[in-house]
MARBA-3410 file (N, C-alpha, C, O; in Angstrom, 1 decimal):
147
43.7,0.4,78.9,43.7,2.0,79.8,42.6,2.8,78.8,42.6,2.7,77.6 ~ 41.6,3.6,79.6,40.0,3.6,78.9,40.3,5.1,78.1,41.1,5.9,78.5 ~ 39.4,5.1,77.0,39.9,6.1,76.5,38.8,7.0,77.0,37.6,6.7,77.2 ~ 39.6,8.6,77.3,39.1,9.8,77.7,37.3,9.6,76.5,37.0,8.8,75.6 ~ 36.7,10.8,77.1,35.6,11.0,77.2,35.3,11.9,76.5,34.3,11.9,75.8
36.5,13.5,76.5,36.7,14.8,76.1,36.2,14.6,74.7,36.2,13.4,74.2 ~ 35.8,15.5,74.0,35.0,15.3,72.8,36.7,15.6,71.8,37.7,16.2,71.9 ~ 36.3,14.9,71.2,38.5,15.3,69.8,38.0,16.5,68.7,37.0,16.5,68.0 ~ 38.9,17.6,68.5,38.4,19.0,68.0,38.2,18.6,67.3,38.4,17.4,66.9 ~ 37.5,19.7,66.7,36.3,20.2,65.6,37.6,20.1,63.7,38.2,21.0,63.2
37.6,19.2,63.5,38.9,19.7,62.2,38.4,21.2,61.9,37.4,21.9,62.1 ~ 40.0,21.6,61.2,39.9,23.1,60.5,39.4,23.3,59.6,39.2,22.2,59.1 ~ 38.6,24.9,58.6,38.0,24.5,57.8,39.0,24.0,56.9,39.0,22.8,56.5 ~ 39.9,25.0,56.7,41.2,25.1,55.9,41.2,23.6,54.9,41.5,23.3,53.7 ~ 40.8,22.5,56.4,41.9,21.3,56.4,40.6,20.5,55.3,40.7,19.7,54.4
39.3,21.2,56.0,38.2,20.2,55.3,37.8,20.6,53.9,36.6,20.4,53.6 ~ 38.4,21.0,53.0,38.9,22.2,52.1,39.1,21.9,50.9,38.6,21.8,49.8 ~ 40.6,21.6,51.9,41.6,21.1,51.1,41.3,19.1,50.5,41.4,18.3,49.6 ~ 41.0,19.1,51.6,40.2,17.8,52.2,39.0,17.6,50.7,39.1,16.8,49.9 ~ 38.1,18.6,50.7,37.9,17.9,49.0,37.7,19.3,48.3,36.6,19.8,48.1
39.3,20.0,47.9,39.1,20.2,46.9,40.9,19.0,46.2,41.8,19.3,45.4 ~ 40.7,17.6,47.3,41.7,16.5,46.6,41.3,15.1,46.1,41.9,14.2,45.6 ~ 39.2,15.2,46.6,39.0,14.2,46.5,38.2,14.9,45.1,38.1,14.5,43.9 ~ 37.7,16.1,45.6,37.2,16.7,44.0,38.3,16.6,42.7,37.8,16.7,41.6 ~ 39.8,16.4,42.7,40.7,16.4,41.6,40.3,14.6,42.3,40.5,14.5,43.5
40.0,13.9,42.0,41.1,12.8,42.0,39.7,11.9,41.2,40.0,11.1,40.3 ~ 38.1,12.2,41.6,37.0,11.8,40.6,37.1,13.1,39.2,36.0,13.2,38.6 ~ 37.9,13.6,38.8,37.9,14.6,38.0,38.3,13.3,37.6,37.6,12.6,37.0 ~ 40.2,12.8,38.0,41.6,13.2,37.0,40.1,10.5,37.0,39.6,9.9,36.0 ~ 40.0,10.2,38.2,39.3,9.0,37.2,38.0,9.3,36.2,37.7,8.6,35.3
37.5,10.1,36.3,36.5,10.5,35.3,37.3,10.7,33.3,36.6,9.8,32.8 ~ 37.8,11.0,32.7,38.6,11.4,32.1,39.5,10.0,31.9,39.7,9.5,30.8 ~ 39.8,9.4,33.1,41.1,7.9,32.7,39.4,7.4,32.4,39.5,7.0,31.2 ~ 37.9,7.2,32.8,37.0,6.4,32.4,37.3,6.1,30.6,36.7,5.2,30.1 ~ 38.1,6.6,30.0,37.6,6.2,28.7,36.5,5.9,27.7,36.7,5.2,26.7
35.2,6.3,27.9,34.1,6.4,27.9,33.5,6.4,26.6,32.6,5.9,26.1 ~ 34.4,7.2,26.2,34.1,8.2,25.3,33.1,8.6,24.5,33.3,9.4,23.6 ~ 31.7,8.1,24.8,31.1,9.1,24.3,29.7,8.8,25.0,28.6,8.8,24.5 ~ 30.2,8.4,26.5,28.8,7.7,27.8,29.7,8.9,28.2,30.9,9.2,28.0 ~ 28.4,9.4,29.0,28.9,10.6,30.5,28.6,9.8,30.9,28.2,8.8,30.6
29.2,10.5,32.5,28.6,10.5,33.5,27.1,9.8,34.0,26.8,8.7,34.4 ~ 26.5,10.9,33.8,25.2,10.5,34.5,24.9,9.5,33.9,24.4,8.8,34.8 ~ 24.9,8.7,32.6,25.2,7.9,31.6,25.7,6.1,33.2,25.0,5.1,33.6 ~ 27.3,6.6,33.4,27.9,5.4,34.0,27.2,5.4,35.0,27.1,4.2,35.5 ~ 26.5,6.7,36.0,26.1,5.7,37.3,24.0,5.5,36.1,23.1,4.7,35.8
24.2,6.0,36.1,22.7,5.2,36.0,22.7,3.4,35.5,21.9,2.6,35.9 ~ 23.8,3.1,34.6,24.7,1.8,34.6,24.7,0.8,34.9,24.4,-0.3,34.4 ~ 25.4,1.6,36.2,25.7,1.2,37.8,24.6,0.8,38.5,24.6,-0.2,39.2 ~ 23.2,1.8,38.3,22.5,1.0,39.2,21.9,-0.1,38.3,21.3,-1.2,38.6 ~ 22.1,0.4,37.0,21.2,-1.2,36.8,22.2,-2.3,36.7,21.6,-3.3,36.6
23.6,-2.4,36.6,24.6,-3.9,36.4,23.6,-4.4,37.4,23.1,-5.5,37.0 ~ 23.2,-4.2,38.4,22.0,-5.9,39.8,21.5,-6.1,38.5,21.8,-6.9,37.7 ~ 20.2,-4.7,38.6,19.0,-5.5,38.1,18.1,-4.8,38.1,17.7,-4.2,39.1 ~ 17.2,-4.7,36.5,15.9,-4.2,35.9,15.7,-3.4,37.9,16.0,-3.6,39.0 ~ 14.9,-2.0,36.5,15.2,-1.0,37.7,13.1,-0.6,36.1,12.7,-0.9,35.1
12.8,0.5,37.7,11.8,1.1,36.7,12.4,2.4,36.3,13.6,2.4,36.3 ~ 11.7,3.6,36.0,11.6,4.9,35.8,13.1,5.3,36.8,14.3,5.2,37.0 ~ 11.0,6.0,37.5,10.7,6.0,39.1,12.3,5.5,40.2,13.0,6.1,40.9 ~ 12.3,4.3,39.9,13.0,3.5,41.1,14.9,4.5,40.7,15.9,4.8,41.4 ~ 14.6,4.7,39.8,16.3,5.0,39.0,16.0,6.6,39.7,16.8,7.0,40.5
14.8,7.3,39.3,15.2,8.6,39.9,15.1,8.7,40.4,15.8,9.7,40.6 ~ 14.6,8.1,41.9,14.7,8.5,42.8,16.2,8.1,43.3,17.0,9.0,43.5 ~ 16.8,6.5,43.5,17.9,6.5,43.8,18.8,7.2,43.0,19.9,6.7,42.9 ~ 18.7,8.3,42.3,20.3,8.9,41.9,19.6,10.3,41.9,20.2,11.3,41.4 ~ 18.0,10.3,42.6,17.8,12.1,43.3,17.2,12.8,42.2,16.7,13.9,42.5
17.1,12.4,40.9,16.4,13.1,39.8,15.0,13.8,39.9,14.3,14.0,40.9 ~ 14.8,14.2,38.3,13.0,14.3,39.2,13.3,13.4,37.8,14.2,13.7,37.0 ~ 12.3,12.0,37.6,11.2,11.1,36.6,11.7,11.8,36.0,12.8,11.4,35.6 ~ 11.3,13.3,35.4,11.3,13.3,33.4,12.6,13.6,32.4,12.9,13.9,31.3 ~ 13.2,13.4,34.4,14.6,13.8,33.7,15.5,12.5,33.6,16.3,12.3,32.6
15.3,11.6,34.7,15.7,9.8,33.8,14.9,9.6,32.9,15.5,9.4,31.9 ~ 13.8,9.5,32.8,13.0,9.4,31.8,13.6,9.6,30.6,13.9,8.5,30.1 ~ 14.0,11.2,29.5,14.6,11.7,29.5,15.9,10.8,29.3,15.7,9.9,28.4 ~ 17.2,10.8,30.0,18.5,10.4,29.6,18.3,8.8,29.6,19.3,8.1,29.4 ~ 16.7,8.1,29.8,16.9,6.6,29.6,16.2,7.3,28.0,17.2,8.0,27.8
15.7,7.4,27.2,15.3,7.5,26.1,17.2,7.7,25.8,18.0,6.8,26.0 ~ 17.6,8.9,25.3,19.0,8.5,24.9,19.4,8.0,25.1,20.3,8.1,24.3 ~ 19.8,6.4,26.0,20.8,5.9,26.2,19.7,4.7,26.5,20.0,3.9,27.5 ~ 18.7,4.5,26.0,17.7,3.3,24.3,18.5,3.7,23.5,19.5,3.1,23.1 ~ 18.1,4.9,23.0,18.7,5.6,20.8,19.9,5.1,20.8,20.4,4.6,19.8
20.6,5.2,22.0,22.5,4.3,21.4,22.4,3.3,21.9,22.3,4.1,22.9 ~ 22.3,2.2,22.4,22.0,1.4,22.1,22.5,0.7,23.8,22.7,-0.5,23.8 ~ 22.6,1.2,25.0,23.0,0.8,26.4,21.5,0.6,26.7,21.7,0.0,27.7 ~ 21.1,0.6,26.7,20.0,-0.5,27.6,18.6,-0.5,26.5,18.6,-0.1,25.3 ~ 17.5,-1.3,27.2,16.8,-1.6,26.9,15.7,-1.7,27.5,15.8,-1.8,28.7
14.4,-1.7,27.0,13.1,-2.0,28.2,12.4,-3.5,27.8,12.0,-4.0,26.8 ~ 12.4,-4.0,29.3,11.2,-5.0,28.8,10.0,-4.8,30.3,10.0,-3.9,31.2 ~ 9.1,-6.0,30.1,7.4,-5.9,30.7,8.7,-6.5,32.4,9.7,-7.1,32.6 ~ 7.8,-5.7,33.0,7.7,-5.9,34.4,7.2,-7.4,34.5,6.3,-7.8,33.7 ~ 7.7,-8.1,35.4,7.1,-8.8,35.7,5.5,-9.8,36.7,5.0,-10.9,36.7
5.3,-8.6,37.3,4.4,-8.6,37.8,2.8,-7.8,38.0,1.8,-7.9,38.7 ~ 3.4,-6.9,36.8,2.6,-5.6,36.7,3.2,-4.2,35.4,3.9,-3.2,35.3 ~ 2.4,-5.1,34.7,2.1,-5.2,32.8,2.1,-3.6,33.0,3.0,-3.0,32.3 ~ 1.3,-2.9,33.8,1.9,-1.0,34.0,2.6,-0.7,33.7,2.8,0.4,33.1 ~ 3.6,-1.7,34.0,5.4,-0.9,34.2,6.4,-1.4,33.6,6.4,-2.6,33.4
7.3,-0.8,33.3,8.1,-1.1,32.1,10.2,-1.0,32.4,10.9,0.0,32.2 ~ 10.3,-2.4,32.8,12.4,-2.3,33.7,13.0,-2.1,32.0,12.6,-2.4,30.9 ~ 14.2,-1.2,32.8,14.9,-0.9,32.0,15.8,-1.2,32.7,15.9,-0.9,33.9 ~ 17.0,-2.0,31.4,18.2,-3.7,31.5,19.7,-3.0,30.8,20.2,-2.1,30.1 ~ 19.7,-3.4,31.1,21.5,-2.8,30.6,21.8,-3.8,29.1,21.7,-5.0,29.2
22.0,-3.3,28.1,22.5,-4.2,27.1,23.5,-4.5,27.1,24.0,-4.4,28.2 ~ 24.3,-5.2,25.7,25.6,-6.6,26.2,26.1,-5.2,25.7,26.5,-4.7,26.8 ~ 26.2,-4.6,25.2,26.7,-3.4,25.2,26.7,-1.9,25.6,27.3,-1.0,25.1 ~ 25.5,-2.1,27.0,26.1,-1.2,27.8,26.9,-1.6,28.6,27.5,-0.7,29.3 ~ 27.2,-3.3,29.0,28.1,-3.7,29.6,29.4,-3.6,29.7,30.2,-3.1,30.5
29.2,-4.4,28.5,30.8,-4.5,28.1,31.1,-2.6,27.9,32.3,-2.3,27.6 ~ 29.7,-1.2,28.1,31.1,-0.5,28.7,31.2,0.5,29.2,32.0,1.4,28.8 ~ 30.4,0.4,30.2,31.3,-0.2,31.7,32.1,-0.6,32.2,32.8,0.0,33.0 ~ 32.1,-1.7,31.7,33.2,-2.9,31.9,34.8,-2.2,31.0,35.7,-1.7,31.6 ~ 34.8,-2.2,30.0,35.9,-0.9,30.2,36.0,0.1,31.1,37.0,0.2,31.8
35.3,0.5,31.0,35.3,1.9,31.7,36.4,1.8,33.2,37.5,2.2,33.8 ~ 35.1,1.1,33.1,35.7,0.5,35.0,36.8,-0.4,34.9,37.2,-0.8,36.0 ~ 37.5,-0.7,33.6,39.1,-1.0,34.0,39.7,-0.1,33.6,40.6,-0.1,34.4 ~ 39.9,0.8,32.8,40.3,1.9,32.8,40.8,2.6,33.8,41.9,3.1,33.9 ~ 39.4,2.7,35.0,39.5,3.7,36.1,40.9,3.1,36.9,41.7,3.9,37.6
41.3,1.3,36.5,41.2,0.5,38.2,42.3,0.5,37.7,43.0,0.6,38.7 ~ 43.3,0.3,36.1,44.4,0.7,35.5,44.7,1.7,35.9,45.9,1.5,36.3 ~ 44.3,3.2,36.1,44.7,4.0,36.0,45.2,4.4,37.3,46.2,5.2,37.3 ~ 44.4,3.9,38.9,44.5,3.8,39.7,45.4,2.7,40.3,46.3,3.3,40.9 ~ 45.7,1.5,40.4,46.7,0.8,39.7,48.7,1.2,39.6,49.7,1.2,40.3
48.0,1.3,38.6,49.6,2.5,37.8,50.0,2.9,39.0,50.9,2.4,39.6 ~ 49.1,4.1,39.7,49.4,6.2,40.2,50.3,5.2,41.3,51.5,5.0,41.3 ~ 49.3,4.6,42.2,49.5,3.8,43.4,50.8,2.7,43.9,51.1,2.1,45.0 ~ 51.6,2.9,42.4,52.6,1.8,41.9,53.2,3.0,42.3,53.6,3.1,43.4 ~ 53.3,3.5,41.9,54.2,5.2,41.4,54.4,5.5,43.1,55.6,5.3,43.4
53.5,5.9,44.0,53.7,6.3,45.0,54.9,5.3,46.0,55.2,4.2,45.7 ~ 55.5,6.3,47.6,56.6,5.1,47.4,55.5,4.0,48.8,54.4,4.3,49.2 ~ 56.3,2.6,49.3,55.7,2.1,50.4,54.9,2.5,51.5,53.9,1.7,51.7 ~ 54.9,3.7,52.3,55.1,4.5,53.6,53.9,5.1,52.6,52.8,4.5,52.4 ~ 54.2,6.4,51.8,52.0,6.6,51.2,51.6,5.2,50.3,50.5,5.3,49.7
52.0,4.3,50.2,50.8,3.5,50.3,50.6,2.8,50.9,50.0,1.8,50.4 ~ 50.7,2.7,52.0,50.8,1.7,52.8,49.3,3.6,53.3,48.3,4.0,52.8 ~ 49.8,4.0,53.9,48.7,6.1,53.8,47.6,5.0,53.8,46.9,4.2,54.4 ~ 48.0,5.6,52.3,46.3,5.8,51.3,45.6,4.1,51.5,44.4,4.1,51.6 ~ 46.3,2.9,51.5,45.2,2.1,51.8,44.7,2.0,52.6,43.6,1.6,52.3
44.9,2.1,54.2,45.5,2.1,55.9,43.9,3.2,55.6,43.0,3.0,56.3 ~ 43.7,3.9,54.7,42.2,5.2,54.9,40.8,4.4,54.3,39.7,4.5,54.8 ~ 41.3,3.5,53.0,39.5,3.1,52.8,38.6,3.0,53.5,37.5,3.5,53.2 ~ 39.0,1.9,55.2,37.8,2.3,55.7,37.4,3.6,56.3,36.2,3.6,56.6 ~ 37.8,4.2,56.4,37.4,5.8,57.2,37.2,6.4,55.7,36.8,7.6,55.8
37.2,6.1,54.6,36.6,7.5,53.6,35.2,6.1,52.9,34.5,6.6,52.1 ~ 35.0,4.9,53.2,34.4,4.3,53.4,33.0,4.7,54.4,31.7,4.7,54.2 ~ 34.0,4.8,55.6,32.7,5.6,56.3,31.6,6.4,55.8,30.4,6.3,55.4 ~ 33.0,7.8,55.9,32.5,8.9,55.3,31.3,9.1,54.4,30.4,9.9,54.4 ~ 31.7,8.0,53.2,30.6,8.6,52.9,29.1,7.5,52.3,28.2,7.4,51.4
29.5,6.8,53.5,28.0,6.1,54.4,27.1,6.7,55.7,26.0,6.2,56.1 ~ 27.9,7.6,56.4,28.0,8.4,57.2,26.0,9.5,56.7,25.6,10.4,57.4
END
């Protein structure tokens, strides 16, 4: 049967507000469960960017929508705390790359593990129907995040 070309109804503002509040609550809970101790949320975001490969201050600032000066200050603090280290750029001697240290990798791993363990335990406490609804929503949530 062909799909109707009739436009879908616009979501109610109250539903959108409730969804945003619920998502914010979940994000705050995940942050609390991260048990990262002295590692701030912004530092965790920078560490996630550096997880794949070293980047310059400018690259990190663009990726995190920060001013380069603010990113430089954050990286200086992280370097002082032993979470990141500087290394020479392989093709441009004027640039400096930042990479995670072993302590940075370990801190990121512990944080992700704590969040994953909390999420697994929390989902396990839901009834089967709610678990299925939540897991079925994953592709929709991904599309929202990518749009």
